[in-house]
N, C-alpha and C positions, 0 to 999 in steps of 0.2 A: 497434410499440407499445413504449414504454419500461417498464422495470422499476425498482424502488427498490433501491438498493445502499447499503452503508456501507463506508467504509475506516477501519479502526481502527489508530492508531499504537500499537504495543506497546512498553512500557518494558522496561528491562533485567530487571526483576523479574517480567515476564510480565503485568503489569496494563496494561489499556488506558489510555493517557494522554490521548487525544483521539479524536474521530470526525468524519468528514465524510460527510454524506448527499449522494447524487447519483443521477441517473437515467441509465440506459444501455440500449441496444437489445438487448444480449446480454452473456453472461459475458465473452466476448473483449473487447468494447468497454469493459466495466467494468474489466478488468485493465489495459488500456492506459491508461485514465484514472487509475486508482489508482497506477500506476507512478511518477507524479510525486511522490507522498508519501514514497517510499523514500529521498529525500535526507535525511529526518529520522529514519530508522530502519526497523525491521521493521514491515510493514503486513499486517493480516489483512483480506481482502475478503469481505463477507457479503452475501447476498441473502436478506432476511428471516432465517429460522432456519437457512439453509444456508451453510456456509462454502465459499467458492469457491476461495480459495488463500491462501497465506502468501507475501508478497513480501519478499525479503531486501533489506537496505539497499544503496544504491548504494555502490560502492567508488570512492574518489577515484582519478584517473589516477596511475600510478606516478610520474610526474614531480613530483607534488605531495607524495608521501610522503617523499622524501629530497632534500636539496640536493646538487647535483653540482658 
């Protein structure tokens, strides 16, 4: 049975910039799904009024940070 979740993209000022509603079978599945949004920044994952986790933004690979 699926549950309703939301992934909120958090701006630098701590305010939610956008949200994506989705269904998942468990908290673990929801976190796996929401991980894709971290390429845009920090993401908070909620199931109704319960905060599941805060996912930090993806870091670019070191080779992309500096030219060698």
